[in-house]
C-alpha positions as CSV (number, residue, x, y, z in Angstrom):
1,X,123.4,79.9,116.4
2,X,119.7,80.1,116.9
3,X,117.3,81.4,114.3
4,X,116.8,84.7,115.9
5,X,120.5,85.4,115.9
6,X,120.7,84.3,112.3
7,X,118.1,86.8,111.0
8,X,119.5,89.6,113.1
9,X,123.0,89.0,111.7
10,X,121.6,89.2,108.2
11,X,120.0,92.6,109.2
12,X,123.4,93.7,110.6
13,X,125.2,92.6,107.3
14,X,122.6,94.6,105.3
15,X,123.1,97.6,107.5
16,X,126.9,97.4,106.9
17,X,126.3,97.1,103.2
18,X,124.2,100.3,103.4
19,X,126.9,102.2,105.3
20,X,129.4,101.1,102.6
21,X,126.9,102.8,100.1
22,X,126.9,106.0,102.1
23,X,123.6,105.3,104.0
24,X,123.0,105.5,107.8
25,X,123.6,102.5,110.0
26,X,120.2,100.7,110.0
27,X,119.1,97.3,108.6
28,X,116.0,95.2,108.9
29,X,114.8,91.7,107.9
30,X,111.3,90.3,107.7
31,X,110.8,86.6,108.2
32,X,107.6,84.5,107.9
33,X,107.3,80.9,108.5
34,X,111.1,80.5,109.0
35,X,111.8,82.0,105.5
36,X,113.3,85.4,104.6
37,X,110.7,87.6,102.9
38,X,112.7,90.9,102.7
39,X,115.9,92.5,103.9
40,X,116.8,96.1,103.5
41,X,119.1,98.9,104.7
42,X,118.3,102.5,105.2
43,X,117.9,104.3,101.9
44,X,117.1,107.8,103.0
45,X,120.1,109.5,101.3
46,X,120.1,107.2,98.3
47,X,116.4,107.9,97.5
48,X,116.1,111.5,98.9
49,X,113.2,110.1,100.8
50,X,113.0,110.7,104.6
51,X,110.7,107.7,105.0
52,X,113.1,105.2,103.3
53,X,114.1,103.8,106.7
54,X,115.3,100.1,106.7
55,X,112.1,98.8,108.2
56,X,109.9,100.7,105.7
57,X,112.0,99.6,102.8
58,X,111.8,96.0,104.0
59,X,108.0,96.3,104.4
60,X,107.7,97.7,100.9
61,X,109.8,94.8,99.5
62,X,107.7,92.2,101.5
63,X,104.4,93.7,100.3
64,X,105.6,93.6,96.6
65,X,107.0,90.1,97.0
66,X,103.9,88.6,98.7
67,X,101.4,91.0,96.9
68,X,99.7,92.0,100.1
69,X,99.7,94.7,102.6
70,X,99.3,92.3,105.6
71,X,102.2,90.4,107.0
72,X,100.4,88.6,109.7
73,X,102.7,86.1,111.3
74,X,105.8,87.8,110.1
75,X,108.7,88.8,112.4
76,X,110.6,91.9,112.0
77,X,114.4,92.0,113.0
78,X,115.8,95.4,113.1
79,X,119.3,96.5,114.1
80,X,117.7,99.4,116.0
81,X,114.5,99.9,117.9
82,X,112.0,101.1,115.2
83,X,111.1,104.8,115.2
84,X,107.4,105.7,115.7
85,X,106.8,105.9,111.9
86,X,108.3,102.4,111.4
87,X,106.4,100.9,114.4
88,X,103.2,102.3,113.1
89,X,103.9,100.8,109.6
90,X,104.5,97.5,111.3
91,X,101.2,97.7,113.2
92,X,99.4,98.5,109.9
93,X,101.1,95.5,108.2
94,X,99.9,93.4,111.2
95,X,103.5,92.4,112.3
96,X,103.1,91.6,116.0
97,X,106.7,90.4,116.8
98,X,109.8,92.6,116.7
99,X,113.3,91.9,117.7
100,X,115.8,94.7,117.8
101,X,119.3,95.2,118.9
102,X,120.3,98.8,119.8
103,X,117.7,101.1,121.4
104,X,116.5,104.6,120.6
105,X,118.8,105.9,123.3
106,X,121.7,104.3,121.4
107,X,120.7,105.9,118.2
108,X,120.3,109.4,119.9
109,X,123.8,108.8,121.4
110,X,125.2,108.5,117.8
111,X,123.5,111.8,116.9
112,X,120.2,110.7,115.4
113,X,117.2,112.8,116.0
114,X,115.0,110.3,117.9
115,X,111.7,110.8,119.6
116,X,112.1,109.8,123.2
117,X,109.3,107.3,123.2
118,X,109.9,103.6,123.3
119,X,108.1,100.9,121.2
120,X,106.7,99.5,124.5
121,X,105.3,103.0,125.4
122,X,103.7,103.4,121.9
123,X,102.1,99.9,122.1
124,X,100.8,100.6,125.6
125,X,99.4,104.0,124.5
126,X,97.9,102.5,121.4
127,X,96.6,99.4,123.3
128,X,98.0,97.0,120.8
129,X,99.4,93.6,121.5
130,X,103.1,93.6,120.5
131,X,105.7,91.1,121.3
132,X,109.0,93.1,121.7
133,X,112.4,91.6,122.2
134,X,115.0,94.2,122.9
135,X,118.8,93.9,122.9
136,X,119.2,91.0,120.4
137,X,122.9,91.1,119.5
138,X,123.0,94.6,120.8
139,X,126.8,94.7,120.7
140,X,127.0,93.8,117.1
141,X,124.3,96.3,116.3
142,X,126.3,99.0,118.1
143,X,129.3,98.1,116.0
144,X,127.4,99.1,112.9
145,X,127.0,102.6,114.4
146,X,130.7,102.7,115.1
147,X,131.6,101.7,111.6
148,X,129.2,104.4,110.3
149,X,130.8,107.1,112.6
150,X,134.2,106.2,111.2
151,X,133.0,106.3,107.6
152,X,132.6,109.0,105.1
153,X,128.8,108.6,105.3
154,X,128.9,110.0,108.8
155,X,130.5,113.1,107.5
156,X,127.5,113.8,105.2
157,X,125.0,113.3,108.0
C-alpha cells in the first residue's frame, strides 16, 4: 500500500466512525512531512454547527496542535471533494495539495446539497496553484456513503 492510500484509508475509517456516531459520511486527514497532524469526521449534527465539516474540523485540530494558522507543506486527504467553504479554508491555511475520493456529483447523488462547482474550477477562477488528485480510493469512499444511507443517521438527514 502506498502512502496516499494509507492516509485516505485513515480518512475513510474516520468517516465510518462518524457515521456510527450519527454524523454524515465525510472524513479528512491532514499530513505534513509524512506524519499525521489531524484526522476528523464531519461533526455538523454533533456540534449543531453547519461549518463543522470533516475538513474544517481537521484544519482546526491541526492549527491547535501546531499552534499556527498556516499549514504550508501539508496534504489534505478527504473522502469527498471539498465544498467551496472547505476549499477556501484550505487555501487560507496554505494547503496546496488535496487528494479526494468521491466527487461533488457523488455527494449530490446521495442527497447532499452541493454547489455545482468543482475544486478545479474554483482554483482556476481564483488563480491559485492547487494540486488536486481526484478519485483516490473512490470506491471505498463511495462505500461510506452507502453505509450512511443504510444507517439511522441517514434517517435524521
